[in-house]
C-alpha positions in Angstrom: 9.9 0.3 49.2 7.7 0.2 46.1 10.0 2.6 44.3 13.0 0.4 45.2 11.3 -2.7 43.8 10.2 -0.8 40.7 13.7 0.4 40.1 15.2 -3.0 40.5 12.6 -4.5 38.2 13.2 -1.9 35.5 17.0 -2.3 35.9 16.6 -6.1 35.4 14.5 -5.7 32.2 16.9 -3.1 30.7 19.8 -5.4 31.5 18.1 -8.4 29.9 17.2 -6.4 26.8 20.8 -5.2 26.5 22.0 -8.9 26.6 19.4 -9.9 23.9 20.5 -7.0 21.7 24.2 -7.9 22.2 23.3 -11.5 21.4 21.9 -10.5 18.0 25.0 -8.5 17.4 27.2 -11.4 18.2 25.1 -13.7 16.0 25.7 -11.4 13.0 29.4 -11.2 13.9 29.6 -15.0 14.0 27.9 -15.4 10.7 30.2 -12.9 9.1 33.4 -14.3 10.6 32.4 -17.9 9.7 31.4 -16.7 6.2 28.0 -18.4 6.5 26.0 -15.2 6.2 25.5 -16.0 2.5 23.4 -19.0 3.6 20.7 -16.5 4.7 21.0 -13.3 2.7 22.0 -12.3 -0.8 25.2 -10.2 -1.1 23.3 -7.1 -2.0 21.6 -7.2 1.4 24.9 -7.2 3.4 24.9 -3.4 3.9 21.6 -3.7 5.7 23.0 -6.5 7.8 26.0 -4.3 8.8 23.7 -1.5 9.6 21.4 -3.7 11.8 24.5 -5.2 13.6 25.7 -1.6 14.4 22.3 -0.7 15.7 22.0 -3.8 17.9 25.5 -3.0 19.4 24.8 0.7 20.0 21.3 0.2 21.5 22.5 -2.7 23.6 25.4 -0.6 25.1 23.0 2.2 25.8 20.5 -0.2 27.5 23.3 -1.7 29.6 24.6 1.6 30.9 21.0 2.8 31.6 20.4 -0.4 33.6 23.4 0.5 35.8 22.4 4.2 36.2 21.8 5.6 39.7 19.3 8.0 38.3 16.9 5.3 37.1 14.5 6.0 40.0 14.2 9.6 38.9 13.3 8.4 35.4 10.5 6.2 36.8 9.0 9.1 38.6 9.6 11.7 35.9 5.9 12.6 35.5 6.2 12.5 31.8 2.9 10.8 31.4 4.4 7.5 30.3 4.4 4.3 32.3 8.0 2.9 32.3 7.1 -0.4 33.9 6.7 -3.6 31.9 3.1 -4.8 32.4 1.9 -8.4 32.4 2.3 -11.5 34.4 5.6 -13.4 34.9 4.5 -16.0 32.4 3.7 -13.5 29.7 7.0 -11.6 30.2 8.9 -14.9 30.1 7.2 -15.9 26.8 7.9 -12.5 25.2 11.6 -12.7 26.1 11.9 -16.3 25.0 10.7 -15.3 21.5 14.0 -13.3 21.2 16.3 -15.5 23.3 15.6 -18.8 21.6 16.6 -17.6 18.0 19.8 -16.1 19.4 20.8 -19.2 21.3 19.8 -21.4 18.3 21.8 -19.3 15.9 24.9 -19.2 18.1 24.8 -22.8 19.1 23.4 -24.8 16.2 25.4 -25.7 13.1 24.5 -23.8 9.9 22.8 -26.0 7.2 22.3 -25.5 3.5 18.7 -25.9 2.4 18.3 -29.1 0.4 15.9 -31.3 -1.6 13.4 -31.3 1.2 12.8 -27.6 0.6 12.9 -28.2 -3.1 10.1 -30.8 -2.8 8.0 -28.3 -0.8 8.5 -25.3 -3.0 8.6 -27.1 -6.4 11.2 -27.1 -9.1 11.3 -24.3 -11.7 12.7 -26.0 -14.7 15.3 -24.0 -16.6 15.0 -20.3 -15.6 11.4 -20.7 -14.4 9.7 -20.3 -17.7 8.4 -23.8 -17.6 7.3 -25.2 -14.3 5.6 -28.3 -13.1 1.9 -27.5 -13.5 -0.6 -28.1 -10.7 -2.2 -31.4 -10.2 -4.6 -32.2 -13.0 -7.3 -33.2 -10.5 -7.5 -29.6 -9.4 -8.1 -28.4 -13.0 -10.8 -31.0 -13.5 -12.9 -29.4 -10.7 -13.9 -26.8 -13.2 -16.0 -28.3 -16.1 -15.2 -26.5 -19.4 -18.8 -27.1 -20.5 -20.1 -25.3 -17.4 -17.6 -22.4 -18.0 -18.8 -22.0 -21.6 -22.5 -22.1 -20.5 -21.8 -19.3 -17.9 -20.1 -17.2 -20.6 -23.0 -17.6 -22.9 -25.5 -16.7 -20.2 -23.5 -13.5 -19.4 -23.4 -12.5 -23.1 -27.1 -13.0 -23.6 -27.9 -11.0 -20.4 -25.8 -8.0 -21.3 -23.7 -8.2 -24.5 -21.9 -4.9 -24.0 -20.9 -5.6 -20.4 -19.6 -9.1 -21.4 -17.5 -7.6 -24.2 -16.0 -5.0 -21.9 -15.1 -7.7 -19.4 -13.4 -9.8 -22.1 -11.4 -6.8 -23.2 -10.2 -6.2 -19.6 -9.2 -9.9 -19.3 -7.1 -9.7 -22.5 -5.4 -6.5 -21.4 -4.5 -8.0 -18.0 -3.1 -11.2 -19.6 -1.0 -9.1 -22.1 0.3 -6.9 -19.3 1.4 -10.0 -17.3 3.1 -11.7 -20.2 5.0 -8.5 -21.4 6.9 -7.8 -18.2 7.7 -11.0 -16.4 8.0 -14.7 -16.7 5.0 -16.7 -15.5 6.9 -18.6 -12.9 9.3 -16.2 -11.4 7.5 -12.9 -11.6 10.9 -11.2 -12.2 11.2 -8.6 -14.9 12.5 -10.0 -18.1 14.7 -8.0 -20.5 14.2 -9.9 -23.7 16.8 -7.7 -25.6 19.4 -8.8 -23.0 18.6 -12.5 -23.6 18.7 -12.0 -27.4 22.2 -10.5 -27.0 23.3 -13.4 -24.7 21.8 -15.9 -27.1 24.0 -14.5 -29.9 27.0 -14.7 -27.6 26.5 -18.2 -26.2 25.3 -19.7 -29.5 28.7 -19.1 -31.0 30.3 -21.4 -28.3 30.5 -25.1 -28.7 30.9 -25.7 -25.0 29.0 -23.5 -22.4 30.1 -23.6 -18.8 27.6 -22.4 -16.2 29.2 -20.6 -13.3 27.8 -19.0 -10.1 27.9 -15.7 -11.9 26.2 -16.6 -15.2 23.9 -19.5 -14.0 20.6 -17.7 -14.2 21.5 -15.8 -17.4 22.6 -18.9 -19.2 19.6 -21.0 -18.1 17.1 -18.2 -19.1 18.9 -17.7 -22.4 18.7 -21.4 -23.3 15.0 -21.5 -22.2 14.1 -18.7 -24.5 16.2 -19.9 -27.5 16.3 -23.6 -27.0 16.4 -24.5 -30.7 19.6 -22.6 -31.1 21.4 -24.6 -28.4 20.4 -28.2 -29.2 23.5 -30.2 -29.8 25.9 -27.9 -27.9 27.9 -29.0 -24.9 27.0 -27.7 -21.4 28.6 -28.1 -18.0 26.5 -27.5 -15.0 26.8 -28.0 -11.2 24.1 -28.6 -8.6 22.5 -30.9 -6.2 20.5 -34.0 -7.2 16.8 -34.0 -6.8 14.1 -36.4 -8.0 10.4 -35.8 -8.7 8.1 -38.5 -7.3 7.1 -39.5 -10.9 10.6 -39.8 -12.2 12.0 -43.1 -13.5 15.4 -44.4 -12.5 17.1 -42.8 -15.4 15.9 -39.2 -14.5 17.2 -36.7 -12.1 17.2 -32.9 -11.8 20.5 -31.0 -11.1 19.3 -28.0 -9.3 20.5 -24.8 -7.6 18.7 -22.4 -5.2 18.5 -18.9 -6.6 18.2 -16.2 -3.9 17.0 -12.7 -4.6 17.1 -11.1 -1.2 17.1 -13.8 1.5 16.6 -17.5 2.1 12.8 -16.9 2.5 12.5 -16.1 -1.2 14.9 -18.7 -2.6 13.6 -20.6 -5.6 14.8 -23.9 -7.1 16.1 -23.8 -10.7 16.6 -27.3 -12.1 17.9 -28.9 -15.3 16.5 -32.3 -16.3 19.2 -35.0 -16.7 18.5 -38.4 -18.3 21.0 -41.2 -18.3 21.7 -44.8 -17.2 24.4 -43.4 -15.0 22.2 -41.6 -12.5 20.2 -44.4 -10.9 22.7 -44.9 -8.0 23.2 -41.2 -7.2 21.5 -40.2 -3.9 19.5 -37.1 -3.5 21.3 -34.0 -2.2 24.6 -35.2 -3.7 26.4 -32.4 -5.5 27.5 -33.3 -9.0 29.2 -31.7 -12.0 27.6 -32.8 -15.3 28.9 -32.2 -18.8 26.6 -33.3 -21.6 24.8 -32.5 -24.8 21.7 -30.2 -24.8 18.6 -31.7 -26.2 14.9 -31.1 -25.7 12.0 -33.0 -24.2 8.6 -32.3 -22.6 7.5 -32.8 -19.0 3.9 -32.6 -17.9 3.1 -31.2 -21.4 5.7 -28.4 -21.2 8.7 -28.3 -23.5 12.0 -27.9 -21.8 15.8 -28.5 -22.0 17.1 -32.0 -21.5 20.8 -32.6 -20.8 22.2 -35.9 -22.0 25.4 -36.4 -19.9 28.7 -37.6 -21.2 30.3 -37.3 -17.8 29.0 -37.0 -14.2 31.3 -36.3 -11.4 30.5 -36.1 -7.7 31.8 -32.9 -6.1 31.9 -31.3 -2.6 29.2 -28.9 -1.6 30.4 -25.5 -2.7 31.2 -22.8 -0.1 28.4 -20.7 -1.5 25.7 -23.1 -2.8 23.3 -20.4 -4.0 23.2 -18.3 -7.2 21.9 -14.7 -7.5 20.4 -12.5 -10.3 23.4 -10.3 -11.1 
């Protein structure tokens, strides 16, 4: 009797696992067919998504047929040294299964939504290509008194001059290493030769149009060579976002840049200043054509776009941009 109950229990668990695995497979199929998979992963990650979907399907089928096997009782009593039963109370088992079932049901049943200004407010805006970002609250910086810091450095030097100089050399080396290979904000490797070449290319244009393909290249190129582009026309598309300290004439036109998946998405924004923007609501998608200028925000120099024309547009099918 115990063997019969154990067999039925194991059959049920295998069957449930097969359903969960097939649920994940169907979720991937749904996202691919509806062409909303790009809301969650970058195009370069799609081969891994296909592979995962195939694995879910294959293992789900195997689990299903094993749950129907008439030899399952023999597998339980196989004397292999492993316990094939699922241990734990009913509540514990239910909670474990719900951790997998709820995401599947949510993904299959709920509408897909583009991340918006709420996420931008939480993650912060990277102005331009991320070279200039909104600095932390000045109150945090004030917690450290420069006078105290100088006093501590002087005490260290007097105690052991040689050790202090070695520590300073190490600090300098670390700062140089950080600044050579990546931008402070993004952490992505920066090929400055590439942007020098792009600056030469785009500086010859009177009107630069930012597309999904060149968005990050153009915005980084202008950041690094802003003086060359002042006075040129630029067309940019994105959603509207406002910092809490903006006045009614200021907005940011932003795009989410995705490297691998939505978890690592960063917000790249361009500051717009005009009398035309006060009535535009946040998360509205716009196309802006204007003249490149420069300004500073929170003490950081950055590009300012002075619009000639602002047009509301529909949310694009693929709202994200990628580092190509």
